[in-house]
N, C-alpha and C positions, 0 to 999 in steps of 0.2 A: 021948344019943347024941352024938359029937361031929360037931362039922361039917365037913363034906365040905371037903377043899382044892380040889378042883377041880369044876365044872359046867359043864355044857352046857345051852344054849338053842339053839329053832329059833324062829324066826319066818317068817311069809308073809302077804302082803296083796295084795289085786289092787281095782283102780278102773278105771272106763269112761273110757273119752277122749269127750270133750263140746266143743263149741263153747263160746266164751266164757269161758274161763278159761285161765290159765297154767299152763305144763305143769313142774312143780317135781319134780327127781329130787336127793336126796341134798343137798337145799339148794339146787341150783344150777339157774337157770332157763335151761330148754333152749327154742331157738328151734325152735318148732312151733306150727303153725294149731290145734290140738287143745291141751285140757288134761286133769287128771284131774277128775273129779266125787268131790266127799267134802265133810264139814262144815269139817274144817280145809283146809290148802293141799293136801289129798290127796297128800302125798309118800309113795308107795307102800313106796319103798325105806328111808326113817326109819322107817315105820310097823312095817315087817317086822324092823328092829333093835331098834325098843321092844320089841315082843312077844320078840324073843331073849333081851334083858337082862332084861327082866321075867319069863320062863320060866326061865332060868338061875337067877336067886335065888329062884326061889317066889314070886312078888309076881302074879301072876295073868296078866292081858294088857292091851293099849292101853285097852280097852272099859272094863275095871274102873277104872283111874284117869282116863280122859279122856273118858266118854261124849259118843258125837254128840247125845244129849238135851240136853247143857248149855250153853246160847247163851255161855260165856265160851268156848270151844274153837273156835265160829263162826270160820273164816278163819283161824285162827293158826298162824303157821307151827311146822311139824313139828319143825325145828330147836329151838325151844323146848321140845315135847314129849320129845325127844330126852335134851337137858340135864337135865330133871326125871327122866327114867328112869335116867338116868346118876349124878345125885344120890341116887334111890332105892336101886341099888346099891352105891355107896358107904357109905350107912345102914347095910346089912348086911355091910360091912366084905369086898365083894370088889373087883376088878381086872378088867379085860379081859386078857387073855392073848393074845387075834387072835379078828379075825372074816372070816369069808369069805360074800360077797354074790353073787348074781345078780339081774339086772333083766331079765326076760322083753318084750321088745319087738318086734315087728315093724316099726313103725313109731313115731318115727323112731330113727336110729341112734345109741345110745349112747354107743360107741368114743369118738368127738372128746370126751365130757365125761369120761371115765372120770377120768383125773387129778384134774381139778377136785372132782369126786364123793368121791374118796378123800381128798383133800386136806382137804374140809370136813368130813366126816364124822370125820376123826381131830381134827381142832381142836377139834370142838362133844363129843368123847369125851374130849377131853384126851389123845389117844395119839400114839404115833408113826407116821407115815403107811406105816410097812412093816408094820404089825400090821391094817391093812384092806386087805383085796382086794376089788374092786369087778369083777366079771366081767359081759359083757352079751352076748345070745343072742337069736334068733328063736324062733317055733314052727314054722319051714318050713312058712308060711300055714295051718298046721293050728290050730281051734280058735279062740275069739272074739279071742286075741291076734293069730295070723294072719290073720284078716278085720279086723284093725286096727280091734277095736272097746275094747281096754283094755289094760294093763298090768298086771304082775305082779312082785311080787319076795320073794326068800325071803333068809334069813341064819340062819348056824349060828354062835355066839357059845361062846367058853370063857372062863371065869371063874377065877380063882383068890382063894382066899380072903387076906385080910390078916391075920393074928392079932393 
């Protein structure tokens, strides 16, 4: 069977807000009194993008490659994991066409950081920033996000085969 020219992947991640941790989204340190709980730096956006890349290329999910039971990933920057996912994608001979991401957070406001997040993600993925879209929204005070208990992120990505 011929290799598909284009493939789509989607990724989703969620982490609880907790005291005593930095809040890092898209590799950017967000000024806030709470951070996200997790084995790595818990970058919810980077994790969603990793899963989207891995899904598009048929390589499973982030837990398959970087399990939270492995001490080598304790506290690791998710930008390193994202770079490794990019490398795995390139090994499969795919490039990113574009990606569209959403960060769901009641607090803090993400909008002031969107440009920096977009540029940072583009740099790690070796993309022009015009190929990366980052949106931020609240849940209008509904659910665990609306109650300020956590942050979620979603990413859809289109990849193209490099023949």
